[in-house]
C-alpha positions, 0 to 999 in steps of 0.5 A, spaced: 672 397 720 679 394 717 678 387 719 679 380 717 676 374 718 680 368 720 680 360 720 678 357 726 684 356 730 684 348 729 685 349 722 692 353 723 695 347 727 700 345 721 704 350 717 703 345 711 696 345 711 693 345 704 688 350 701 681 349 705 675 347 700 668 351 702 662 348 699 655 350 701 650 345 703 645 347 699 649 346 692 652 339 695 652 336 688 656 341 684 663 342 686 665 347 681 664 355 682 668 360 687 667 366 690 673 367 695 679 370 695 685 369 699 691 372 701 697 369 706 700 374 711 705 371 716 703 364 719 695 365 718 691 365 711 686 370 711 679 370 707 676 375 704 669 373 703 664 377 699 658 380 702 661 377 709 662 381 715 670 382 717 672 383 724 679 385 726 678 381 733 685 376 731 683 371 736 676 369 738 674 370 745 671 364 749 670 360 754 672 353 753 669 347 756 671 341 752 673 337 758 665 336 760 663 336 753 660 343 753 662 348 746 666 354 745 661 360 746 663 367 745 661 372 751 661 379 750 660 382 757 663 386 763 668 380 764 670 378 757 670 383 752 675 385 745 679 391 746 677 394 739 670 393 741 671 396 748 673 402 744 668 403 740 663 402 745 666 407 749 666 412 744 659 411 742 656 411 750 651 416 750 647 420 756 641 414 757 636 420 759 638 424 753 638 419 748 632 419 743 635 412 741 631 406 745 633 399 745 627 393 747 628 386 748 623 381 747 623 374 750 626 370 744 634 372 745 635 376 751 642 374 752 644 377 745 640 383 746 644 385 752 651 384 749 648 388 743 646 394 748 653 393 752 656 394 745 652 400 744 653 403 751 646 403 752 641 400 757 635 396 755 629 399 756 624 397 761 618 393 758 613 388 761 612 382 757 607 376 760 603 371 758 595 370 761 593 363 763 590 362 756 597 363 753 595 371 750 601 375 750 601 382 754 606 387 753 607 394 757 613 399 756 615 402 762 618 408 760 617 413 755 618 412 747 615 419 745 618 422 739 624 416 739 627 411 735 625 405 738 629 398 736 625 392 738 631 386 738 627 379 737 628 373 733 622 369 730 626 363 732 622 357 736 617 357 738 616 361 731 609 363 732 609 365 740 616 370 738 613 372 732 606 375 735 610 378 741 614 382 736 607 384 733 605 386 740 611 390 741 611 394 735 604 396 736 605 398 744 611 402 741 606 405 735 601 407 740 606 410 745 608 415 739 615 413 738 618 416 732 620 410 728 620 403 730 625 398 727 624 391 728 631 388 729 630 380 727 637 376 727 633 370 725 627 371 720 622 365 721 618 363 715 623 366 710 623 358 707 616 359 705 618 364 699 615 362 693 610 356 691 613 350 689 606 347 687 599 349 687 595 351 693 601 353 697 601 359 701 607 365 701 608 365 708 614 370 707 610 375 704 604 374 709 609 375 715 612 381 712 605 384 711 604 383 718 610 386 721 609 392 716 602 393 718 603 392 726 607 399 725 614 398 723 618 403 719 624 398 718 627 391 719 634 389 720 635 382 719 641 377 718 642 372 713 635 371 710 634 364 707 633 368 700 634 375 698 627 375 694 624 375 701 626 383 702 622 385 696 616 382 700 617 388 705 614 395 703 618 398 708 626 399 708 630 392 709 637 392 712 640 385 710 646 383 714 651 378 711 654 373 717 656 368 713 662 366 708 661 365 700 663 358 697 670 356 694 669 349 692 674 344 688 678 338 689 677 336 696 682 330 696 686 330 702 684 337 704 680 341 710 672 342 707 668 347 710 661 347 709 657 353 709 649 354 709 645 360 712 641 355 717 642 348 720 635 345 721 635 338 721 642 337 719 639 332 714 642 336 707 649 338 711 650 331 713 649 328 707 654 333 704 659 332 709 658 324 708 660 325 701 666 330 702 669 324 706 667 319 701 671 324 696 677 324 701 676 330 705 681 330 711 677 334 715 670 337 714 667 344 718 660 346 718 659 353 719 652 356 719 648 363 721 642 360 724 642 354 729 635 352 728 637 345 731 630 341 730 631 334 731 635 329 730 640 334 728 644 334 734 645 327 733 647 328 726 652 334 727 655 330 733 656 323 729 663 324 727 662 327 721 664 334 722 671 336 726 667 342 728 661 346 728 661 353 728 654 357 729 652 364 731 647 366 737 642 369 733 638 364 735 639 361 742 642 354 743 639 350 749 644 347 753 641 340 752 643 341 745 650 343 746 656 338 744 663 338 744 665 340 736 660 346 737 662 353 737 658 359 738 660 366 735 656 372 737 653 377 732 652 383 737 657 387 735 655 387 727 648 388 729 650 394 734 654 397 729 648 396 724 643 400 729 648 405 730 649 407 723 642 406 722 640 411 727 646 416 724 644 415 717 650 412 715 652 407 710 650 400 712 653 396 706 660 400 707 661 395 714 662 389 709 666 393 704 
């Protein structure tokens, strides 16, 4: 996948734009390390970050509703689809009845699951998921998976416990239906922040959740931007870790455009303080980028309060319409996840995606 990651279009308006500075919100107090190489071609500045997907879609596909205060949202569907993805999808389309690869979506992020299926040229498998009156979760596969490689698409986003339990029951249903291999595709892996003991008598919930997923019957996990890499070591099964974010270029920000990057935004307290510091140090504009938009209160108030020119996130977690604000841009990771699923299924290299 020959490709490149471009600056947001709003950063390209001026030909005299100085080199943007990148700052990780988890390292706001330090302004002195660099991890990004930059190349200038034509009128664009291309950034080739370490460990990040590079996509050859020159312009983002979006539906803009700026006038009514809604964000820019990438849509991958029958109406709007990048040409390079369309060709890849057509090449990889398979006969549904003869395929030994099955995709099933949980209820956490069905829109992303549908985009992944569309990219892969497949249809989502039929599954019945419902809640009993007391809140218990019921799962029944409505088609055979005997001898199949099954991929279960379910982030453990809020409500985290509900979605995690649903994933475990989906895994159990596939195991009992004699699936050959079960891969839990978890775009957002909840509980990853509880990855160590910082004081006495604390649990390490990341390890507990890893054990639950493994014991339920998963053979492999596929996740995006886990909060810390050490969490992968808590699994006793293979983990494919995908990177959606760029690394950090940090330096003098006076009169420049600053881009803050983090794996997630929860309450936005850290990233908002970092943005305030950047403005204080003379940054002309501040942009925020993250993979997982948890957006717990009061995140929306902090992000839309004027500190940020634009807030760029992905759709690993679905964003409720009530959390839309004019500066928000949502990018899809469907092509990244779909391509990775194909490579895992075909026993091809996954790390080569990021080279």
